[in-house]
N, C-alpha and C positions, 0 to 999 in steps of 0.2 A: 504494500500500500504506500502511496506517496506520503511524504512527511507533511505535517500540517503547514509548514512554512511555504510549501510549494502548491498549496491549494489555489485553483483558479479564482480570481475575484468573483464574488457573488455566489460561490458554491457553498451550500449548507445542507446539513442533515437534520431533519425534524420529524416529529410524529405526523401521521396522516390525519387530515381533517376531512369531514364529510364534504366540504366544498372542493376537495381535491379529486373527487371520484373520476371526473372526466379525464383529467390529466393522468391519473393512476392507470385507468383502463387503457388509454392511448399507449403509455409506456409498456404495460404488460403485453399488449397486442404486438408491439414492435419486438419484444423479447421472446414471445412465444407465438410465432405466426400460425402454428397449428391450432391454436385456441381462438375462437371468435369472441366478439365483444360481449355477447350474451352470457358466455361462460363466466367472464370476469365480473360482470354486473351481478350475476347470480351469486358469485363468491362474496363480493362486498356486501350484498344484501343479507346473506346468511351471517356474515360477521356482525352486521349491525343488529341482528336479532339475538345474538348470543349474550348472556349476562356478562357485564363488566367484571373484571377480576381486579380488586383493589385499585391501585393507582396505575396499573399497566395500560398501555395504549390499546384501543379496541381494534385497530386495523393494522398497525405497523409503522414503518418509517419510509420517508422519501428522501432522495437527493434532489435538491432544487437548485437550478442555476438561472439567474436572471429572470425569476418568475416562472420558469418552465420545469416540469418534473422530468428528470433525466434518469432516475433510478428508483426502484421500489423493492421493499421486502415486506411481505405480509406476515403477521404474527397471530397465532391462535393460542390464547392463554386459557388454561383450565385449572380449577382447584380440585384436588383429590383429598378425600379423608382416608387416612390410613392408621394402622396401630401405633405408629410413631408420631402421629400428629398430622396436620394438614401439609400437603405438598402442592407446589405450583409447577406446572409444566408449560412450556412454550414451544409450539411447533412452528419452526421457521419455514416459510413457503414462498415460492414464486419470486426468487431473487433475480431481478432483471435490471441491467444497467446499459444505457446507450453506449455504443462503441467508443465514442469520443471521451467518455467519462469512466470507462471501465477500470483504469488504474486506481480510481477512488472508490470503487464499488464496495470494498471491505468496510468502508465507513458505516455502511448500513448495518452490517452484522455486528460490528463492534459496538454500535449504539444500543443494540438489543442485549448483548452479552454482559451487561454491567452487574447484574445481580448474581451473587455466588450461591444464593439459596434457591435458585430456580433451576430446574432440569430442562435443558433445551434439546430439541430433537430436529433432525432433518431426515425425513423418510423418503424423499425422492431426489437425491442429489444428482445433478448432471455430471457426466463423466469429467467435464472440464473443471468442475469445482471441487473434486475430491482432494486435490493437493491443498487447496485453500482450507477445506474442512479440517484436515489434519493439522495444518499450521495454526488454526484457531483453537485447537485442543479437543476437537470432536473425536470420539472413539466409536467403534462398531458396537451395536447391541444386537444386531441380527446380520448374519453373513450369508443367508440363503433362504430358500423357501421349500417347504415340503408339501407336495401335492398328494392327496390321499383319497381313497374311496371309503368313507366312513361306514357304509352299510356292510362292508366286509369285516369290520372289527367285531370281536366277541361282545355279546350283550348279556349283562346280568339280568336275570328274570325280574328282579325288583326295579330295574331302571325304566323310567318313562320320561318323555319330553313333552312340555306344554309350551305354547306360544304365549307371550306376555300380553296381557290386556289390563286396563286399569283396575278391574274388579277381581283379578285372579287371586284366589286365596293363597297360592304358593308363594306370592311375593312376600308374605309375612315371614317366610323362612330365611330371608336374606337381610343383611344389614342395609341401613338407609342409603349408604353410598352406592351400593350395587343396584338397589331399586332405582336410584336416580340414573345410573348409567343405562340400565335396560329401557326405562321409559323414554329418556331423551333420544337414544339411538333409534328406538322404534319410530319416534316422531320424525327423525331425519331420514327415514326410508330403509333402515336396516331391519333384519329379522332378529328379534330378541326372544330368547328361549330360556327356559329353566329345565335342567335335567334333575330328576329326583332319583337318587340311588340310596337304598338302605336308609331312608329317612333323612338323608342330607340333600341340600339343594345346591346346585352348581349353575351359575349364570353363564350364558353364552350369547355373544352377539355376532351375527354373520351379515355380510354385505353381498348382495347379488353382483356377480361379475360374469365375464365371459372369457374363455380360453381358446387356444388354437385359432387365432385370428378372428375371434368373435363368433365362432361357429357353435361352441358348446357352452351351455349355461353352467355356472358353478357358483360357489360361495367362498368368500374370503373371510377368515376368522378375524374379527375386529377386537373381540375381548374374550378371554377365558382367564380364570385365576392362575392356572399353570398349564403347561403342556401335558403334564401327567394327568391333570383333571380332564383335559380335552380328550386324551386317550381313553380314559375311563368312561367318558360319556359318548364316545364316537359311535359305537354301535347303535345305541338308541337314537342318537341324533341322525345318523344315516338313514335309519328306517323312517323317521319322521320326514326327512327331505325327499325320500323316494315317492312320497305321495304327490309331490310337485314335479317329479321327474328329474330331480337333481342327484347326480351320481358323484360328482367331484367337489372337493373343497381344497383350499390351500391355506397355509399359515406360515408366518415367519419363523425361522428356526436356525440354529447353528449346526445342526446335525440331524440325521434321521431320527424319528420319534418312535420309541418302543411302543408296540401295541397298535400302531397304525399301518395300514397296508397302502403303500404308495412309493414315491420316489423323491429323493432329495436333490435339489438343484443348487449347488454352491454358487456364490457370487451373483445370485438372482435377488433383486429387490433389496440392495444394501441399505441399511438404516443406521444412522449415527446419533449419538447423544453427547452432551456436555453438561456436567453438573453432578449433584450429590447422589441421585438415585436413578440409575438406568431403568427405563421401562423393561418389563419382561417381554420376551418374544411372544407374540400373540396379543399384545395390548397396543392397539392403534386408536383408542378412544379419543374423540374430540380432535382428531387430526384433520388435515386438509383432505384426505381421502374420503372421510365421512362428510365433512362440512361442505366441501366444494364439489365432490363427486370425482370419479376416476377420469 
């Protein structure tokens, strides 16, 4: 990154305001020509509808030069309740800087990474940004993906799967934090499920996707407590999904997952984090994938 003394006159980094939307969309369209304007308008609209998290910016940061937006990074903040207290995560998304100002692009990310108590994630890094990610201190939390056929997994007789709805009695078996994850992701278009095994409840969130160049419908795991729990529930989940004709699922992983029938693809869907608590593989809650769409 260029030193501060070498900054072009009039270049500054600041939080995104709602009055910036048109300029932000213009910049993102220049940086991601495969995405149309409606995609980015939808993304910003979704961000505007999410609850604010403390004093953190709702949308992210821009690089502005002489009144024109020349760089953007979107930020998706979420608060999580855990056994060790509240945790805040920030998913960095859609980092785009016009070619003329690319030497100063790291200013955007540096502006975000000031808090040491926040866990930052990058779940869709462009190949050209991997070196910059590592230089900024990001580390892998998932190094591949595992595609599996859940219906081929063994199923305990006592296991059953139910789809979440507001009046579902089984929701009472989960802590409030997981009830919130299930209800919010169902509202965002995901499939929220509860697997009941031997009197215990296991939350699952799946997102409809397609594989093999869009030919085959499948589901991506957005949330499970652990990959071991996913393996335990896979058989019952697979039989539930068969009712809708879904055979395949995939999940982030570092290696093949015991108990699941499928194949591991290393270096597929690399995902990075920086901060005190790396997300577990299989936890993509409240990230750009869910909020913006694939």
